[in-house]
C-alpha positions as CSV (number, residue, x, y, z in Angstrom):
1,M,0.0,0.0,0.0
2,S,1.1,3.5,-0.7
3,V,1.3,6.6,1.4
4,Y,-0.5,9.7,0.1
5,V,1.5,12.9,0.6
6,G,-0.5,16.1,0.0
7,N,-0.2,19.9,0.2
8,L,3.3,19.7,-1.3
9,S,5.3,22.6,-2.8
10,Y,5.1,22.8,-6.5
11,D,8.9,22.9,-6.6
12,V,9.2,19.4,-5.0
13,T,11.0,16.6,-6.9
14,R,11.0,12.8,-6.6
15,E,14.5,13.0,-5.2
16,D,13.4,15.5,-2.5
17,L,10.6,13.1,-1.4
18,E,12.9,10.0,-1.5
19,R,15.5,11.8,0.6
20,V,13.0,12.7,3.3
21,F,11.1,9.4,3.4
22,T,14.2,7.3,3.4
23,E,14.9,8.6,6.9
24,Y,11.9,6.5,8.0
25,G,12.6,3.3,6.0
26,Q,13.2,1.9,2.6
27,V,11.4,3.6,-0.2
28,S,10.2,1.3,-3.0
29,R,8.7,3.9,-5.3
30,V,7.8,7.6,-5.6
31,S,5.0,8.7,-7.9
32,L,4.8,12.5,-8.4
33,P,1.9,13.3,-10.8
34,T,2.4,16.3,-13.0
35,D,0.0,18.6,-14.8
36,R,-0.3,17.5,-18.5
37,E,-0.1,21.0,-19.8
38,T,2.5,22.7,-17.6
39,G,4.6,19.7,-16.6
40,R,4.6,21.0,-13.0
41,P,3.9,18.7,-10.0
42,R,0.2,18.8,-9.0
43,G,1.0,19.2,-5.3
44,F,0.7,15.6,-4.1
45,A,2.6,12.3,-4.4
46,F,2.4,8.7,-3.5
47,V,5.3,7.0,-1.8
48,D,5.6,3.2,-1.4
49,M,7.5,2.0,1.6
50,A,8.9,-1.5,1.9
51,A,7.0,-2.4,5.1
52,E,3.6,-1.4,6.5
53,A,5.3,-0.6,9.9
54,E,7.5,1.9,8.0
55,E,4.3,3.4,6.5
56,D,2.8,3.9,9.9
57,G,6.0,5.4,11.3
58,V,6.3,7.9,8.4
59,I,2.6,8.9,8.7
60,E,3.0,9.6,12.4
61,A,6.3,11.5,11.9
62,L,5.4,13.6,8.9
63,N,1.6,14.2,8.9
64,G,1.3,17.9,9.7
65,A,5.0,18.6,9.5
66,E,6.1,21.8,7.8
67,W,8.3,21.2,4.8
68,M,9.3,23.6,2.0
69,G,7.0,26.2,3.5
70,R,3.9,23.9,3.5
71,E,2.2,21.7,6.1
72,M,2.2,18.2,4.6
73,R,-0.7,15.9,4.8
74,V,0.5,12.3,5.0
75,N,-1.8,9.3,5.3
76,K,-2.5,5.9,3.9
77,A,-3.5,6.1,0.2
78,R,-7.0,4.9,-0.5
79,P,-7.4,2.3,-3.3
80,R,-8.4,4.0,-6.6
81,D,-12.2,3.9,-7.1
82,D,-12.5,2.9,-10.8
83,S,-16.3,3.2,-10.7
84,R,-16.1,7.0,-10.8
85,S,-14.4,7.0,-14.2
86,S,-16.9,4.7,-15.9
87,S,-20.3,5.8,-16.9
88,S,-23.1,4.5,-14.7
89,S,-25.7,5.2,-17.3
90,G,-26.0,3.3,-20.5
91,S,-27.1,6.3,-22.6
92,G,-23.7,7.8,-22.9
93,G,-25.1,11.2,-22.2
94,S,-25.5,12.3,-25.8
95,N,-28.1,14.7,-27.0
96,Y,-29.1,12.5,-29.9
97,R,-32.8,12.0,-30.2
98,R,-34.2,9.0,-32.0
99,S,-37.1,9.9,-34.2
100,S,-40.1,7.7,-34.1
101,F,-41.4,6.0,-37.2
């Protein structure tokens, strides 16, 4: 499971995050989503720690901590809810009207 890290500075890099989180355990992966148009970080990241105990420790240590001028929000990442991205209605939402014969 990943750790969600929010309210990050837009200047943060993967290396910055890895350096900070490595102080609390082994970092398996850092995902820093960027804006498609600007290429800038979107202000949040996901960090995978090697062990769940390390995740708990990093959450306790860093949630609410000030870093790069911002107060970080650090908690367990929630699984992605794929149902939001799929259409729940079969109509597709088009304005097409079928004429009656």
